[in-house]
C-alpha positions as CSV (number, residue, x, y, z in Angstrom):
1,M,72.7,118.8,91.5
2,E,75.7,116.8,90.6
3,Q,76.3,113.8,92.9
4,Q,79.5,114.1,95.0
5,K,82.1,111.6,94.0
6,S,82.9,108.9,96.6
7,K,86.3,109.1,98.3
8,T,86.1,105.3,98.9
9,K,87.5,103.1,96.1
10,I,87.4,99.4,96.0
11,L,89.4,98.3,92.9
12,V,88.2,95.2,91.1
13,A,91.1,93.6,89.3
14,I,90.2,92.2,85.9
15,H,92.3,91.0,83.0
16,K,89.9,89.6,80.5
17,A,86.3,90.1,79.3
18,D,84.0,88.9,82.1
19,P,81.1,90.2,84.2
20,V,82.4,92.6,86.8
21,Y,80.7,94.6,89.5
22,S,80.9,98.4,89.2
23,D,79.3,101.4,91.0
24,N,80.5,104.7,92.5
25,I,82.7,102.7,95.0
26,Y,83.6,99.5,93.2
27,T,86.0,100.4,90.4
28,P,87.1,97.8,87.8
29,I,90.7,98.2,86.8
30,H,92.2,96.4,83.8
31,V,95.5,94.9,85.2
32,G,98.4,94.4,82.8
33,K,96.7,96.7,80.3
34,A,100.1,97.9,78.9
35,I,100.7,94.4,77.5
36,S,97.1,93.4,76.9
37,K,95.8,92.8,73.3
38,N,92.3,93.9,74.4
39,D,90.7,97.1,75.7
40,L,88.1,96.1,78.3
41,G,86.8,99.6,78.5
42,F,87.8,100.1,82.2
43,Q,90.4,102.2,83.9
44,G,93.8,100.7,83.2
45,D,96.8,100.3,85.4
46,D,99.0,101.8,82.7
47,T,98.5,105.5,83.4
48,G,100.6,107.8,85.4
49,D,103.3,106.1,87.5
50,N,102.8,102.4,86.9
51,I,104.2,98.9,86.6
52,S,101.5,97.6,84.3
53,E,104.0,95.8,82.0
54,K,105.1,93.7,85.0
55,N,101.7,92.2,85.5
56,P,102.9,88.6,84.7
57,M,105.1,88.8,87.8
58,Y,103.1,91.0,90.1
59,C,99.5,89.9,89.2
60,E,96.9,92.2,90.8
61,L,99.7,94.1,92.6
62,T,100.0,96.3,89.4
63,A,96.6,97.6,90.4
64,Q,97.9,98.2,94.0
65,Y,100.9,100.0,92.7
66,W,98.8,102.2,90.4
67,A,96.4,103.1,93.3
68,W,99.4,103.9,95.6
69,K,101.0,106.2,93.2
70,N,98.0,107.8,91.4
71,L,94.9,107.8,93.7
72,K,95.3,111.0,95.7
73,D,91.8,112.2,96.6
74,T,90.8,108.9,98.3
75,T,90.0,108.3,102.0
76,N,89.5,104.5,102.0
77,I,90.7,101.9,99.5
78,G,90.3,98.2,98.9
79,L,91.1,95.5,96.3
80,C,89.1,92.5,95.2
81,H,88.9,90.4,92.1
82,Y,86.4,90.0,89.3
83,R,85.6,86.5,90.6
84,R,86.3,87.1,94.3
85,Y,84.5,89.7,96.4
86,F,83.9,90.3,100.1
87,K,80.5,89.0,101.1
88,I,79.4,92.5,102.2
89,K,78.6,95.0,99.5
90,Y,80.3,98.0,101.0
91,T,78.9,101.5,101.0
92,E,80.9,104.6,102.0
93,D,78.9,105.2,105.2
94,Y,79.1,101.6,106.3
95,L,82.9,101.5,105.7
96,E,83.4,104.7,107.6
97,S,81.7,103.3,110.7
98,L,83.4,99.9,110.3
99,L,86.9,101.4,110.0
100,Q,86.4,103.2,113.2
101,K,86.3,99.8,115.0
102,Y,88.9,98.0,112.8
103,D,92.0,99.0,110.9
104,I,91.7,96.7,108.0
105,I,89.3,94.2,106.4
106,L,90.9,90.9,105.2
107,P,89.5,87.6,103.9
108,E,88.4,85.0,106.5
109,P,91.4,82.7,107.2
110,I,91.6,79.3,105.7
111,Y,92.8,76.8,108.3
112,R,95.3,74.5,106.6
113,S,96.6,71.1,107.7
114,Y,100.1,72.4,107.0
115,S,102.0,75.5,107.7
116,M,102.2,78.6,105.5
117,E,105.9,77.9,105.0
118,Q,105.1,74.4,103.7
119,K,102.5,76.0,101.4
120,I,105.0,78.5,99.9
121,Y,107.6,75.8,99.4
122,R,105.0,73.8,97.5
123,A,104.3,76.8,95.2
124,A,107.7,78.4,94.8
125,I,111.3,77.4,94.0
126,E,113.3,77.1,97.3
127,E,115.9,79.6,96.0
128,D,113.2,82.2,95.5
129,V,111.9,81.7,99.1
130,A,115.5,82.0,100.4
131,I,115.8,85.3,98.5
132,L,112.5,86.6,100.1
133,Y,113.7,85.7,103.6
134,Q,117.1,87.3,103.1
135,V,115.7,90.5,101.6
136,I,113.3,90.9,104.6
137,E,116.1,90.3,107.0
138,R,118.3,92.9,105.3
139,L,115.7,95.6,104.7
140,H,113.2,95.1,107.6
141,P,114.8,92.9,110.3
142,K,112.3,94.0,112.9
143,Y,109.6,92.0,111.0
144,K,111.4,88.7,111.5
145,K,109.3,87.6,114.5
146,A,106.0,88.3,112.6
147,V,107.3,86.6,109.5
148,L,108.2,83.4,111.4
149,A,105.0,83.4,113.5
150,Y,102.8,83.7,110.3
151,M,104.9,81.3,108.2
152,H,104.9,78.6,110.9
153,G,101.2,78.9,111.5
154,N,98.3,77.3,109.6
155,K,96.0,80.3,109.1
156,D,96.0,81.2,105.4
157,I,94.9,84.8,104.7
158,A,95.1,84.8,100.9
159,F,94.3,86.6,97.7
160,N,95.8,90.1,98.4
161,M,92.3,91.4,99.2
162,F,91.7,94.1,101.7
163,V,89.9,97.3,102.6
164,C,91.5,100.0,104.8
165,S,92.3,103.7,105.0
166,K,94.3,105.1,102.1
167,E,96.9,106.3,104.7
168,L,97.4,102.8,106.1
169,F,97.5,101.3,102.5
170,D,100.2,103.8,101.4
171,Q,102.3,102.8,104.4
172,F,101.9,99.1,103.6
173,A,102.5,99.6,99.9
174,E,105.8,101.4,100.5
175,W,107.0,98.5,102.7
176,Q,105.6,95.8,100.4
177,F,107.1,97.1,97.2
178,S,110.5,97.8,98.8
179,I,110.7,94.1,99.5
180,L,109.3,92.9,96.1
181,F,111.4,95.3,94.0
182,E,114.5,94.1,95.8
183,C,113.5,90.4,95.3
184,E,113.0,91.2,91.6
185,K,116.7,92.1,91.3
186,Y,117.8,88.6,92.4
187,I,115.1,86.2,91.3
188,R,115.6,84.4,88.0
189,F,112.1,84.1,86.6
190,S,110.9,80.9,85.0
191,G,109.5,80.7,81.6
192,Y,106.3,79.0,83.0
193,S,103.5,81.5,83.5
194,R,102.5,80.0,86.9
195,A,106.1,80.3,88.2
196,R,106.5,83.8,86.9
197,R,103.7,85.0,89.2
198,I,106.0,84.6,92.2
199,L,106.0,88.2,93.3
200,G,102.2,88.4,93.4
201,H,102.3,85.2,95.4
202,F,104.8,86.5,97.9
203,S,102.6,89.4,98.7
204,E,99.8,87.1,99.8
205,Y,102.1,86.4,102.8
206,L,103.4,89.9,103.2
207,L,100.0,91.5,103.7
208,P,99.0,89.5,106.8
209,I,102.6,89.6,108.1
210,Y,102.4,93.4,108.0
211,C,99.1,93.5,109.8
212,F,100.3,91.2,112.6
213,H,103.6,93.0,113.1
214,H,101.7,96.3,113.6
215,H,99.0,94.6,115.7
216,L,96.3,96.0,113.5
217,R,92.7,95.4,114.4
218,I,91.5,93.0,111.7
219,K,87.9,92.4,110.5
220,S,87.8,89.0,108.8
221,E,85.2,88.7,106.1
222,E,83.9,85.8,104.0
223,L,84.2,85.8,100.2
224,V,81.7,85.2,97.4
225,S,82.2,84.8,93.7
226,F,80.1,88.0,93.0
227,V,78.5,90.8,94.9
228,D,75.1,89.8,96.5
229,D,75.9,86.1,95.8
230,N,75.0,83.8,98.7
231,Q,77.5,81.1,97.6
232,L,80.5,81.4,99.9
233,L,84.0,80.7,98.6
234,Y,86.6,78.7,100.5
235,S,84.1,78.2,103.4
236,Q,85.1,75.9,106.2
237,S,83.0,74.3,108.9
238,C,84.3,74.6,112.5
239,F,84.8,70.8,112.4
240,K,87.1,71.1,109.3
241,K,89.1,74.0,110.9
242,I,89.6,71.8,114.0
243,I,90.6,68.7,112.1
244,N,93.1,70.6,109.9
245,T,94.6,72.3,112.9
246,I,95.1,69.0,114.7
247,R,96.7,67.6,111.6
248,Y,98.9,70.6,111.3
249,R,100.1,70.3,114.9
250,F,101.0,66.7,114.5
251,T,102.7,66.9,111.1
252,T,104.4,70.3,111.2
253,P,108.0,70.5,112.4
254,Q,108.6,72.4,115.7
255,K,108.6,76.1,115.3
256,R,112.0,77.7,114.7
257,T,113.4,81.0,115.8
258,D,115.5,81.3,112.6
259,W,114.8,81.3,108.9
260,G,115.8,77.6,108.6
261,L,117.4,78.2,105.2
262,S,119.3,75.2,103.8
263,S,123.0,75.7,103.4
264,V,122.8,73.9,100.1
265,I,120.3,76.4,98.8
266,I,122.4,79.4,100.0
267,Q,125.5,77.9,98.5
268,G,123.6,77.2,95.3
269,L,122.6,80.9,95.1
270,R,126.2,81.9,95.6
271,S,127.3,79.6,92.8
272,D,124.8,81.3,90.6
273,G,126.3,84.7,91.5
274,I,123.3,85.6,93.7
275,E,124.2,86.9,97.2
276,I,121.9,89.3,99.1
277,K,124.0,92.0,100.7
């Protein structure tokens, strides 16, 4: 008797030859396959409706987009990386029971000694952050409170990793890509590979913001480098969390109720012919 195919898919984003976990649920997907010089032998993100060629800018989000547009017969969906997995090796039955109690599974927060806004300004050009804020305010102004609350906090929910129902994922993906595609129209991408990954980086902030805005029931899960590995990634002791939070409270500027965008940056964008309308 032929085994019934699982309706739960946890995509494992991979872009180069490396050990990767695979079974009837965990599904390796070759991201950026349309522009890759190698065939890794896995499902590519370059079939059907796809943005595979934009992988240098969107990173693992090209797998997200592919899943959003092309996975139709799927009940639950997730995303992890070939070197970052959730500590729990999920089965279909366990996920079904877990997602009755929670709406989404996300990585355990990393408590920083600085705010998420300070983090994004360290990693991105200020003009690009200004574009992100202005695009959200124009397209989705109701999210402003959640954006400011997350960006002014010190809990970092990173890596674009999740597991949830396909229905919830589709709703998030539509919201997420509406913002990122609009940002892409205005951002002037750097020639440096790290800086070009800005849209994938932006989404690391958008996912938790979406969850907080909708008051989703979140199950936080620790990360490991490989399935069944006992070595935790980014693990923090309670003492470290407390110390970082104390440092954050003493060093972070008072929380604002506006975007706090510099008039110099806005004027600079206008001088470059960039104005979000």
